[in-house]
N, C-alpha and C positions, 0 to 999 in steps of 0.2 A: 230397363227397358230395353227390350232386342229388337237389332236392327233386323226387317226383312227384306226389302232392296230398295233400289234406287230408282227414280222416272225422271226423266229428263223433261221438263215442263217448257222450257223456253230456253235461249242463249244463256249460258252460265250459271243457270236457278234449275233446281232439282227438287222433288217432292221425296222425302224419306219417310219409309212406312215402317211403322212399328208392328209388333206381333197383335196388340190389340187395335190394328188400323188406323191407331194416332196417325196423322202427317205433321210434318215440320217440313219448311220450304224454307231450300239451303243454297247460299250460294255456291258456287264452284270452287272457288277460292278456299270457302271455310271449311268445305270437306277437307279438300287436298291438306292446307294448312293444321289442321286436328288431326289427321290419319286416320279418318273414319272409315277407308276402304279398308282399314287392316282390323277394325274391330267388330265384333260381331253386338255389343252390348253399349249403353251409354248410360252412363251411373249423373242421379242428381244434378252432383257438381258441373259434369261436362254438358248439361243440357243447357243448364243457365249460361254457361259461355258462350254454346254455340249460339244463343238466342242476342248475345250482345253483341257476339263476332259478325253474327248478320247485318245487327242494327249500324254498326260501323262501318261496314263494307257499303252498306246500302247509300249511307248519309257522305260516304268517300265518293262512293260515282258520281253524286247530287254536287258535292263538292266540285268534282272535276269539270262536270257539266257548266257550273257558273262561271270558273274561272276562264276556261274556255272563250266566252263573251271577252273579257278582257282582265286583267290582273286584279289579284284582289288583297288587302291589307286582313293581317290575321283576327283582330276586330271584326273587316265585313263579314269573314265566313263563319266567326263564331255568332255573330245578330242573326245572320242567315239561317245558320241550321238550326239555331235555337225555336225558328218557327217552327219547326220541324221535328227537332226532338228536345226535352226536357231535361235530360240527363245530363249534366254540363262535365261528370265524365267521360261519359262516351263522345262528345264533343270533342272534348280534348285530345282523348285519344285519335279521332280522326285529323284533327289538327296536328298534330303529334306525324300522324304517318303524311299526311298531306307538307308539312315542313322537311322530312327524311327525303323523300321522293323527289323536292324540290318544286314543289307545286305553290307553296306559301314562303315567300322570304322578303319579309317588308323592307331591308334595303335596297332591294332590286326595284321592289315595287314603288319606294321613293322617287329612284332614280328616272322611270320609266312615267309617274305621273309628274314630275314635275316637266321631263321633255315635250310630253302631249300637251299641258300649258301654256307654254311656253311656244311653241308652235301654233299652237289653234285657238289660243285665246288672246285677252290683251291681261288679264290680272296680274297683280305685282307678287313681288317678293312677300309682302308681310300677309294676303289672302293665302299665298300657297303654304306657307306656314301655319296659319289657321285650320288650313284646310287638312292637313298631314295630321295636325295634332286630333282632329276630331274623328279622323280616321284611323286614330291610335297606334300611330308611329312612334319611335322613342323618339325623346328630345334629342339624343346624341346623333341619332343618323339624320334626324330634319337638322341640327345644326349645320351638320356635315354637307350636307348638299345643297342647303340655301347658300350657305356660304361659297361654293363651287361656283355657282350662276357668275356668269361673266359679267362684270360689272358696267364694262362700256357696251354690253346688248340691253343692260335693264335703263343705262342714262338715255340711250338713243333712243329707245320704245317710252319712257316719259317725255322726251323733247318732240316726236311725231305726235302724242299727245296736248301737249301743251300748244304747239304749231297749227294743230287743228281747232284749239277751242280759243285761240285768239283770231283766228280766221272768221269761227262760226259765233264771235260773239262781238261785233264789232260798236254794237253801243254801249260798252262798257270801254272802262279805260283805267290806268294809274293801278292804285289798291284795290279797287273794287273788282277788276278783272282780276289780279294776282291771287285774291282770295276764291272766286268763282274757280278758277285752273286748279288752286291747290285744294280745294276741297273735292272736286271731281277726281283727283288724282290718288286723293286716299279712298275714296270711294271704290276707285278700279283695285283697291287692293295694293297700292305700294306703299313701303316703310316711308315713314316722316320724315326720317334723315338724308331718305335718298332723295325724297321731294322738294325738301328745302336745297339739300345740293345742288340740283339741278334747275329749279325756279329760278334761284339767286344769280344765276347768270344771264337770266331776262333782263331786260328794261322796259317795265311798262310804265 
């Protein structure tokens, strides 16, 4: 396939015309990376590569926009891109490029995710762990970052919930009140060990 000319149609996007008037839309970086301006003809193997490179670049841009809203885990990005492209090899290439360019980093994501949840919600360490597992974060990263949460900080959060529950449940007392508070803390996502450790400092 002989190249006749290139025509810019929009930002970073070109039409490539061949001698038989066949048109291929190519991203600017695909043209430069494959040194197409130095070539007068495109063989079938290169033609197939260009189509794949084009898809990779388009998905890469889509992923960048998705990440710009908030940080994402690698699993999140893969699941998002699978809705737009069924070829997992292309998606893996996009993710590799995002990781290389530091747009994807599960450890950085885990730190930011935990920080935001602790600052803007009341969920506990156990629920945080489960949410990170659901988002595909490696267990070693989860363990390290969950264990780095200040124990005193968690204890004070649990105490605030206990104090509020005691105040709002005056019709309960003794073991009934303790069980109600205990179950509420578990539904908030605090680990059983931390709940028991703190709740046992109260006299119900």
